[in-house]
N, C-alpha and C positions, 0 to 999 in steps of 0.2 A: 444574170443575177449580180447584184452588187457583193462584194467578197464581204461583207459584216455578216449576209445572210448564208455565209458556207458553213453549215454547221460541223462539219467534218474537223473545225480548227476554232480554238476560243478566240475571238476577235477582242484586242485590249484597246480599248480608246485612253488615250492620255487627254484628260481634261484640262487644257489651258485655261479655258472658260475666260475671265477679264482678269488673269495673273497678270496680263502685260500691262497693265496700268495705266493703257490709253498709249503706251509705246511701241510703235510700230519695230522698232530694232530689240525691244523685250519679246515681242512675239517673237520676231526670228530663231532667237535665243532657245525660247521654249519649245520649238520646233526642233532646235538641235539636240536639246535635253529628249524630248520625247523620241527622237529617232536613236540615241545614244542607249536609251533605256531598254530598245526593242519593242516598243509600242506597234500596235499596226497602222493607228490614225492617233493623229492631235485633233484634238476639237476646238474651236473657238465660239464665241456668241455674238450674233449681230441682232441691233436694234436701234430704233430712234425712240431715243429717251422720251420726247413727247406723245408717241404712240403707244409707247409701253406703261406708262404710270402717269396720274394725275397730278397737279401741283399740292394736292391735299395728301398724296400717299407718304405713308411715315416709312422710319426707316425698320427691318427687321431687326429683332435686337442683336444678332450676331453682325448685321451692318453697322448699328449703332453704335458698337464697342471702339470703333477705329476715330469716332470723333471727327472725320473730316467733312462730313455734308450734312445738313439738316433734313433734306427730303430724298427721296428717291429719286428724283428727278436730277437732283444736282449730281447725287452721286453716280448714275446711268452716265450722265453727258462725260464727266471727269474719265471715263470708262469706253465709251463709243469708238470703234475706228469706221473710216471711210471705206466704202465700196472699193474704191482702186486700191486701199491698201488690204482689204481681203483678197482681190485679184492678184495682188503681188505676193502674198502668203501662200497663196495655191501655187503659184508658180514656183516659191521659194520650196513649198513641200515635195514637188514633181521633182526637182534638181535633186532632193536630199534622199528620195525613195521612200517616202512615207504616204501615207494618204491624208488629204485634206477635209475635214468636216467640221461643220456649223451648225448651230443652232438659230435657226431666224425666231423671232418675236412678233414680226407682223408680216403681211401679207405682201408687200412689196420685198422686203427681205427675203423671204421665201423665194419669189417669184427670181430676183436677182440671183441667188445662189443655185436653184434648180435649172432656169431658161439660160442665163448668161455664162456662169462658171460650170456649170454640169457637174454639180456636186451628186456623187452618186447616190444619198441619200438624205434625207434631213432628218435631224435630233430634234425632238421636241421636248421641251422641257415638262416638269411634272404640273406648273400652275396651269397648263393650256388645258390638260385633262377637260376640264369641264368648258371650255372655249369653244364648242361645236360646230359656232360657225366658221372660225378658223380653220378647223378640222376639215369640215366639210369643203373649204378652198383648197387645201392640200390635195383632197381627193381629185376635185377637178385639175388642179394642176397637173396630177399623174406622178407623183413623186413617193417612191418607197418612203417609209417613215420608219423610224426608231423613237418610241413614246416612253419617258419615265412615267411611273404610275403613284409618285410619291403623294400622300395627304388623300387616295384614291380610296373607295369602296369597290368592290368588285364588280357591280352595279355599273358604277359609273366608268369604269374601265371597258364595261361592254358598249355603253354608249357611244364610246370616244372611237371603239372598232368600229362600230355601226358607222359613226360618220367620217371615219379614215377611207372605210371600203363603199362609202355610198354610191361611187362610179362604178369600181371595179376592183377586185380582189387583188391589190397591187400587195407585193411583200411588204410583211408590218412585223417591227419587232418591239416586245415589251419589254420593258426595265423593271424590275421592282427596286422600289426605291425609299427611303425615309426622308422624308425633307425635314433635317435639323441641321444645324451647322456648328458642331459635331453632333453625330447622331450616336447615342449612347447604344451600348451592344445589345442590350436587353429590350431595345426598342426594334432592332433590325428584323426579327422575324424571318428568317431563312427560309420556314417552311411554306413561306406563301409563294415560292417560287414553282413548288408541286403544285400547290393551287392555278397558277397562272398556265402551268404545262396541261392539265387537267381540262381548264375551262374554256382555253385556245391553242387546241391542237395543231392548227396550223399555222401559228406564228412562232416566230423563232424568240424564246426567253432570255432575260439576260438581267444584269443587275448592276446599279450605279450607285455606286457607295458612298456615304458620307460620314464612316466611322475616322477615329484619328488612326487608328493601325492599318496594317498591310495583310494581317491575317484574316481577316471576314470575307475580302475577296476571294481569298483563295477558296476558302470554306464554301462559299457560294458556288464556285466550279464544281465542286463535290457532290453538289446539292443541284447541280443541272444547268448551270448558267452558259450560256454558249456565249453571252457576250459582257465583259466587265469593262466599266468606264469610272475612271478614278482621278479626282483632282489632284495636279500637283503642280509646285513652283520651282523656281530657281533660287527663293529665298523666304523663310517662313517669316522674316523679319520687316519684309517690306511693309508698306502701308496698303491698304485694300482688304475688301472685305472676305476674300477667300485664301489668302496665303498661309493663316496659322491652321485651318482646318486640311491643308493639303501636303501630299508627300514632299521631300525632296526628289531630288533626280536621281540619288543613290538609293533611296527606299523603293521608287518607281520601278527601280532597276531589278531591285531583290524580290518586289512583290511580281514582277513579270517573271521572274527565274521561277518563283514558286508556283506558277499558275502553269509554266510549260512543264513542268516536274507532275504536278498534279494532273494535269491533262495526260500526259503520258500513263502517269500512273492507272488512269481510270478503265483502258482498256477496252475490250468488245463485250463482258460481261459473260462470257461464254468459260464456264467453270473446267478447266481442263490444263495438265501439266504444261507450263511453259519450258520450251527448249533449254533454258538456261538450268532448269532443275535436272537435268539429266543427271548429271555429276553425284546430285545428293539422292537420287532414286537408285543409283548404282551402288552407295555405300551406307543408306541409311535406311533401306528397306529389307525387309527379310525374304530368304528362300529355304525352301524346304532341302535339309540336310540329314545325312545318316548319323541316328543315336548311337548307332555301334557299327563295325563292319558286318556289311549284308553280301550274301553269295549271289551269284548269277542264277536267274531263274526264280527268286524268293520271290514269294509274293508279299507285298507292304501293307502293312497294319499300321494304326496310329502309333503303336510304341516303337514303332522302328524309325520313326520321323521327328525332327525340331525344327521351328524355326528360327535360324538366325541369319545375321549380315554375312557376304553382301547381298544386292538385290539383282543379280545378274541371273539367276536361274530360275526354278519352278516356284511362283509365288504359293503362299500358305493360303491363300485365297482359294485356291484349286485342290486344298488337301481331299476333300471329298471324292474329286474325281481321279485322285491318284490311288486312293486307299482300295487294293484288291488287284493293282497291276502287278504283272511279274516284270523285275527286273533283267533288262537285256544282256546285263553284264554285272560284275561283282561292282561296289561301292563301299568305298574306306568309310571310318569315323569321321564326322565332320566334312565329309566332301558333299557337294552338291548333285542332288539327283540327275539324272541324265535326261535333257529335254525331251528326248525321242519318247520320252513316257506319255507326252501329251499328243502324240501321232496315233498312238493305238488304239 
């Protein structure tokens, strides 16, 4: 099972995407940044510009703001890396101790990543949710998949899952996502994580974030996300479509630390005292003590007793059990009742 599907651990993906601006050296530096921030994996994008977009495809509004290209094909061409570069980046990830992941946008890229590089799972973008022929191809390929679900209805996600599992029930992760760059908080709808959990109980549910800050991915973990993906960059002022909506390495580090603390804080859900509370139990809870001096063989009544700290004696929750018992020994005012009374 690929580590991304290990639900005992929140899997954090540092999305380098195309923030390398077409530079292999910048891509390696992004790997360094992701590793230093504590991410489990760093992810890139592999595509053939001519297969991904037609010449007539306009730029999205967030892409056009950069003013560096007139069409998507032109923009994509400036951001594409060669297969050999991806092979080198995977090797560099292995040497650096971080998992290499990549999003393919066509069948050839998917086959190269899965068959030739042996990438453990393919991350598929939200734009492919309705590209059922491509998803069925991935099922034939036999690769586990993480699928972002931005722009999608639950019915469309169901159709995508059916396509991805048309051959066999391979491991599958579904990432709630809002495809806006940046996405405003009021559009995020983190409660959809619960909807995905209910609809697809055998899938690992996660969250791919496009908000500007770092607190919403942390909140997603508290709502049940087991995978978190977040764009990051080495410099938000660099040219390119995604830099401004990405975290800096320092912000990514802070986000991952907060996710790890949240992960630790979630616990197992069993309501019980934690061992760390033992000292507070001793000093903050109350025990039954004598309201006044009591002789041996005295039969206890409610008027003889009062509940005071510390909590090392007989709990006042056992008052009804104690009433009517004979004291085996004298007890002074404010003294704890002898616990031997519980054995009688």
